[in-house]
N, CA and C atoms as a LAMMPS dump frame, in Angstrom:
ITEM: TIMESTEP
0
ITEM: NUMBER OF ATOMS
255
ITEM: BOX BOUNDS ff ff ff
-5.0000000000000000e+02 5.0000000000000000e+02
-5.0000000000000000e+02 5.0000000000000000e+02
-5.0000000000000000e+02 5.0000000000000000e+02
ITEM: ATOMS id mol type element x y z
1 1 1 N 352.191 404.532 370.421
2 1 2 C 353.469 405.162 370.219
3 1 3 C 354.315 404.359 369.23
4 2 1 N 354.32 403.032 369.414
5 2 2 C 355.118 402.195 368.523
6 2 3 C 354.572 402.248 367.092
7 3 1 N 353.248 402.294 367.005
8 3 2 C 352.637 402.35 365.666
9 3 3 C 352.999 403.649 364.957
10 4 1 N 352.985 404.739 365.683
11 4 2 C 353.297 406.021 365.047
12 4 3 C 354.771 406.068 364.621
13 5 1 N 355.66 405.49 365.425
14 5 2 C 357.065 405.44 365.036
15 5 3 C 357.275 404.554 363.812
16 6 1 N 356.574 403.437 363.802
17 6 2 C 356.663 402.538 362.649
18 6 3 C 356.134 403.224 361.4
19 7 1 N 354.999 403.924 361.541
20 7 2 C 354.405 404.634 360.412
21 7 3 C 355.345 405.729 359.917
22 8 1 N 355.962 406.473 360.839
23 8 2 C 356.899 407.521 360.467
24 8 3 C 358.115 406.94 359.742
25 9 1 N 358.626 405.829 360.26
26 9 2 C 359.761 405.163 359.636
27 9 3 C 359.401 404.687 358.226
28 10 1 N 358.212 404.134 358.081
29 10 2 C 357.731 403.667 356.785
30 10 3 C 357.626 404.819 355.793
31 11 1 N 357.094 405.968 356.247
32 11 2 C 356.978 407.137 355.372
33 11 3 C 358.353 407.666 354.95
34 12 1 N 359.299 407.637 355.87
35 12 2 C 360.646 408.086 355.521
36 12 3 C 361.283 407.186 354.467
37 13 1 N 361.057 405.89 354.578
38 13 2 C 361.585 404.955 353.578
39 13 3 C 360.956 405.216 352.221
40 14 1 N 359.641 405.419 352.215
41 14 2 C 358.956 405.699 350.947
42 14 3 C 359.41 407.024 350.343
43 15 1 N 359.596 408.033 351.167
44 15 2 C 360.043 409.341 350.665
45 15 3 C 361.44 409.231 350.067
46 16 1 N 362.309 408.458 350.704
47 16 2 C 363.657 408.281 350.176
48 16 3 C 363.652 407.531 348.865
49 17 1 N 362.791 406.525 348.76
50 17 2 C 362.697 405.759 347.516
51 17 3 C 362.12 406.617 346.404
52 18 1 N 361.138 407.453 346.739
53 18 2 C 360.508 408.297 345.722
54 18 3 C 361.468 409.37 345.23
55 19 1 N 362.314 409.878 346.111
56 19 2 C 363.241 410.921 345.674
57 19 3 C 364.34 410.336 344.781
58 20 1 N 364.625 409.045 344.944
59 20 2 C 365.653 408.399 344.132
60 20 3 C 365.185 408.086 342.729
61 21 1 N 363.863 408.065 342.521
62 21 2 C 363.334 407.77 341.188
63 21 3 C 363.395 409.017 340.329
64 22 1 N 364.028 408.899 339.234
65 22 2 C 364.086 410.012 338.301
66 22 3 C 363.617 409.497 336.95
67 23 1 N 362.4 409.843 336.613
68 23 2 C 361.847 409.414 335.332
69 23 3 C 361.866 410.588 334.374
70 24 1 N 362.212 410.289 333.171
71 24 2 C 362.275 411.319 332.152
72 24 3 C 361.329 410.911 331.033
73 25 1 N 360.37 411.761 330.766
74 25 2 C 359.416 411.49 329.702
75 25 3 C 359.767 412.367 328.505
76 26 1 N 359.798 411.733 327.369
77 26 2 C 360.057 412.482 326.151
78 26 3 C 359.241 411.841 325.034
79 27 1 N 358.997 412.619 324.037
80 27 2 C 358.243 412.118 322.894
81 27 3 C 359.213 411.547 321.871
82 28 1 N 358.976 410.316 321.511
83 28 2 C 359.787 409.681 320.482
84 28 3 C 358.995 409.774 319.178
85 29 1 N 359.509 410.456 318.224
86 29 2 C 358.765 410.683 316.98
87 29 3 C 358.51 409.395 316.208
88 30 1 N 359.414 408.435 316.333
89 30 2 C 359.219 407.162 315.629
90 30 3 C 358.032 406.403 316.221
91 31 1 N 357.878 406.482 317.524
92 31 2 C 356.779 405.771 318.175
93 31 3 C 355.478 406.544 318.039
94 32 1 N 355.543 407.858 318.097
95 32 2 C 354.326 408.656 318.022
96 32 3 C 353.696 408.595 316.63
97 33 1 N 354.465 408.235 315.612
98 33 2 C 353.918 408.134 314.271
99 33 3 C 353.256 406.802 313.976
100 34 1 N 353.385 405.838 314.884
101 34 2 C 352.805 404.522 314.672
102 34 3 C 351.326 404.564 315.026
103 35 1 N 350.515 404.153 314.099
104 35 2 C 349.072 404.11 314.319
105 35 3 C 348.693 402.661 314.613
106 36 1 N 348.013 402.402 315.731
107 36 2 C 347.633 401.022 316.027
108 36 3 C 346.66 400.489 314.98
109 37 1 N 346.836 399.222 314.664
110 37 2 C 346.033 398.61 313.623
111 37 3 C 344.7 398.147 314.194
112 38 1 N 343.626 398.453 313.488
113 38 2 C 342.31 398.032 313.943
114 38 3 C 342.156 396.541 313.684
115 39 1 N 341.485 395.831 314.575
116 39 2 C 341.299 394.395 314.368
117 39 3 C 340.287 394.116 313.258
118 40 1 N 340.364 392.916 312.735
119 40 2 C 339.408 392.482 311.725
120 40 3 C 338.109 392.128 312.435
121 41 1 N 337.011 392.63 311.912
122 41 2 C 335.703 392.376 312.515
123 41 3 C 334.947 391.395 311.634
124 42 1 N 334.537 390.27 312.237
125 42 2 C 333.815 389.253 311.485
126 42 3 C 332.418 389.102 312.06
127 43 1 N 331.462 388.976 311.179
128 43 2 C 330.084 388.759 311.587
129 43 3 C 329.625 387.458 310.937
130 44 1 N 329.452 386.43 311.745
131 44 2 C 329.101 385.096 311.263
132 44 3 C 327.606 384.885 311.429
133 45 1 N 326.96 384.368 310.386
134 45 2 C 325.515 384.13 310.404
135 45 3 C 325.246 382.688 309.99
136 46 1 N 324.196 382.111 310.555
137 46 2 C 323.776 380.761 310.182
138 46 3 C 322.289 380.802 309.892
139 47 1 N 321.898 380.286 308.723
140 47 2 C 320.485 380.329 308.356
141 47 3 C 319.747 379.105 308.893
142 48 1 N 318.465 378.999 308.573
143 48 2 C 317.631 377.917 309.098
144 48 3 C 318.069 376.548 308.579
145 49 1 N 318.685 376.502 307.42
146 49 2 C 319.146 375.227 306.858
147 49 3 C 320.51 374.808 307.405
148 50 1 N 321.141 375.669 308.198
149 50 2 C 322.433 375.333 308.772
150 50 3 C 323.61 375.817 307.957
151 51 1 N 323.361 376.567 306.918
152 51 2 C 324.446 377.102 306.095
153 51 3 C 324.987 378.374 306.725
154 52 1 N 326.279 378.584 306.566
155 52 2 C 326.941 379.751 307.149
156 52 3 C 327.207 380.814 306.095
157 53 1 N 327.12 382.051 306.527
158 53 2 C 327.561 383.185 305.71
159 53 3 C 328.206 384.183 306.667
160 54 1 N 329.031 385.064 306.115
161 54 2 C 329.716 386.015 306.986
162 54 3 C 330.098 387.264 306.231
163 55 1 N 330.368 388.282 307.002
164 55 2 C 330.923 389.517 306.454
165 55 3 C 332.141 389.865 307.288
166 56 1 N 333.177 390.345 306.619
167 56 2 C 334.436 390.682 307.276
168 56 3 C 334.765 392.135 306.955
169 57 1 N 335.123 392.891 308.006
170 57 2 C 335.477 394.291 307.829
171 57 3 C 336.816 394.56 308.506
172 58 1 N 337.58 395.45 307.927
173 58 2 C 338.868 395.822 308.505
174 58 3 C 339.596 396.797 307.614
175 59 1 N 340.764 397.209 308.051
176 59 2 C 341.54 398.18 307.278
177 59 3 C 342.692 397.537 306.525
178 60 1 N 343.185 396.385 306.984
179 60 2 C 344.314 395.714 306.364
180 60 3 C 343.792 394.574 305.485
181 61 1 N 343.983 394.693 304.185
182 61 2 C 343.429 393.729 303.234
183 61 3 C 344.026 392.335 303.439
184 62 1 N 345.316 392.248 303.688
185 62 2 C 345.926 390.929 303.862
186 62 3 C 345.38 390.222 305.103
187 63 1 N 345.122 390.968 306.169
188 63 2 C 344.528 390.347 307.363
189 63 3 C 343.097 389.897 307.094
190 64 1 N 342.357 390.643 306.28
191 64 2 C 340.984 390.26 305.935
192 64 3 C 341.002 388.97 305.129
193 65 1 N 341.923 388.866 304.167
194 65 2 C 342.011 387.665 303.339
195 65 3 C 342.412 386.463 304.182
196 66 1 N 343.386 386.635 305.085
197 66 2 C 343.78 385.523 305.967
198 66 3 C 342.633 385.087 306.864
199 67 1 N 341.866 386.044 307.372
200 67 2 C 340.728 385.707 308.225
201 67 3 C 339.668 384.961 307.427
202 68 1 N 339.455 385.368 306.175
203 68 2 C 338.475 384.686 305.325
204 68 3 C 338.906 383.251 305.03
205 69 1 N 340.167 383.052 304.742
206 69 2 C 340.675 381.698 304.467
207 69 3 C 340.53 380.812 305.694
208 70 1 N 340.881 381.337 306.852
209 70 2 C 340.751 380.557 308.087
210 70 3 C 339.297 380.223 308.381
211 71 1 N 338.408 381.182 308.177
212 71 2 C 336.991 380.955 308.433
213 71 3 C 336.412 379.94 307.454
214 72 1 N 336.805 380.013 306.186
215 72 2 C 336.329 379.035 305.2
216 72 3 C 336.787 377.619 305.555
217 73 1 N 338.043 377.48 305.969
218 73 2 C 338.533 376.147 306.321
219 73 3 C 337.813 375.618 307.559
220 74 1 N 337.524 376.482 308.507
221 74 2 C 336.808 376.052 309.71
222 74 3 C 335.382 375.618 309.377
223 75 1 N 334.699 376.39 308.534
224 75 2 C 333.329 376.04 308.14
225 75 3 C 333.32 374.748 307.335
226 76 1 N 334.305 374.542 306.459
227 76 2 C 334.396 373.295 305.703
228 76 3 C 334.558 372.098 306.64
229 77 1 N 335.397 372.251 307.669
230 77 2 C 335.558 371.163 308.639
231 77 3 C 334.264 370.891 309.392
232 78 1 N 333.523 371.93 309.725
233 78 2 C 332.234 371.738 310.409
234 78 3 C 331.246 370.995 309.523
235 79 1 N 331.201 371.383 308.24
236 79 2 C 330.277 370.731 307.315
237 79 3 C 330.641 369.271 307.103
238 80 1 N 331.929 368.967 307.01
239 80 2 C 332.359 367.579 306.852
240 80 3 C 331.994 366.762 308.081
241 81 1 N 332.156 367.361 309.256
242 81 2 C 331.827 366.676 310.489
243 81 3 C 330.331 366.382 310.592
244 82 1 N 329.504 367.355 310.151
245 82 2 C 328.046 367.16 310.189
246 82 3 C 327.608 366.095 309.177
247 83 1 N 328.255 366.042 308.026
248 83 2 C 327.909 365.031 307.015
249 83 3 C 328.299 363.639 307.466
250 84 1 N 329.365 363.552 308.249
251 84 2 C 329.832 362.239 308.721
252 84 3 C 328.885 361.653 309.777
253 85 1 N 328.089 362.472 310.405
254 85 2 C 327.172 361.979 311.445
255 85 3 C 326.037 361.213 310.9
């Protein structure tokens, strides 16, 4: 009996909270016109001699160039580290 009263009380609280929520959905034309940007896709390869090569694909040229610069600097650091050994 106590459980059923507690359950009923709980449902009444939830029903009251749900009726108080008023959400309004509308389409914002400024947001609907935004197309999400595809990420830059990099494919890194290493040959038998330990040399690296890669291909980079994407839609934003500036992001592709930045990714290439970062990858070149990282590979240069790896090569310097291997030569120091």
